[in-house]
C-alpha positions, 0 to 999 in steps of 0.5 A, spaced: 210 209 580 207 208 573 212 212 569 217 209 565 223 212 562 228 210 557 234 208 561 242 207 559 242 201 562 250 202 564 248 202 572 250 210 572 247 215 577 241 216 573 239 209 573 240 208 580 236 215 581 230 212 576 230 205 580 229 209 587 224 213 584 220 207 581 220 204 588 217 210 591 224 212 594 225 220 595 231 222 591 234 229 591 239 230 586 244 236 588 249 239 582 255 243 584 255 250 582 258 250 575 257 242 574 254 240 567 251 234 564 254 230 558 261 228 556 265 233 553 271 229 551 273 232 545 272 240 546 276 244 543 279 239 539 
């Protein structure tokens, strides 16, 4: 529980997962096939 990560602070999924793990709550993150991280608003523009 001593680990600390830089957080976005927007209250998104990553922040919730980090908060749960900081409290010792086991979290399993499941990504659907083909899912990608990040926001691609201008792809192909």
